[in-house]
N, C-alpha and C positions, 0 to 999 in steps of 0.2 A: 453220782448224779441220779436222782429219781425221775420217774416219768413226768411229774409236774414240772420240775425244774427244766427238764428237756423240752417240754412243750413251751415253757416260758422263753427259753433261749431261742427256739425256732421262731416264735412270735416276734421276739425282739429283732431277730435277723431279718425277718420279712419286713417289719416296720422300717428298719434302717435302709433296706433296699428300696422300698417305696419312696422314702424321703429323698434318697439320692437320685432316684429316677425323676422325681418332681423337680428337684433342683436343676438337674441337667436339662430337662425339657424346658423349664422356665427360662434358663439362661439362653438357650438356643432361640426360643421364640422372641424373647425380649431383644436379643441382639439383632435378629432378622428385622423386627419392626423398627428398631433404632436406625439400622443401616438404610432401610428403605426410606424412612422419614428424612434422613440426611440427604438423600437424593433431591429432596424438595427444599433443602435448606432449613429443615426443622429439627428440633431437639425434642424427642418424645421418650417417655418411659412407658413400659407396659407390664402390668401384673397379670399373671396367668391364673385363670380360675379352672380348677379341675373337678371332674366328677367325684363321687364318693365310693367308687368301686376299688377292688384290690389292685387292679392295674390302672394307674393314673392316666387319664386321657384329658387333654385340654379341651374345655368346652366354652370358654369365654375369655375376654380380655378387658382389663380396666386400663385405658390409655390416658396418660396425663401429658399436657403441654398444649400450647397454642398451635392450631392447624387451620390452614385455609380450606374453603369448601372444595376446591379442586383437588388439593392434596388428600383431603379426607376421603373423597370418592376413590381416588387412586389407591390409597392405603386399604380401604375396605375391599377392593377387588383383590389386591395382593394377599390380604389376610384370608379371604375366602378361598381363592384359588391355590395359593401356595401353602397355607397353613391349615386349611380346612375348618376355619371358624367363621360361621355365618354372621352377617351384619347385626342381626337382632341380639347376638350375644356379645356385642361390643358396647362398652361404656366409655364415653369421652368426657374428660374434664380439662379445663384449662382454657 
C-alpha cells in the first residue's frame, strides 16, 4: 500500500465513523422526541440536522406530525433543555 492509498483508507474510515456517529445520534434524538410526544398522545417523527464539522453536532430538527399548541410548547422546552437544540432551529410540519 502506498502513501496515497493509506490516506484514502484513513479518509474512508473517518467518513464511515462520522456516518455511524450521525446515525446513532439521529436515532437517539428521534427516539427521545417520539417518546416525549407519545406522552401527549402524539405520533411525531424528527429528522436531525447536523453541522458541517468533522465531529457531527446536532443543530436543528425537522419535526413532522400534528401537534397541539400546548404539546408543542412542552416539546420545545424538552428539546431545548434535554437535547440542547433551540426553538429557532426547529421546523414543524404537519
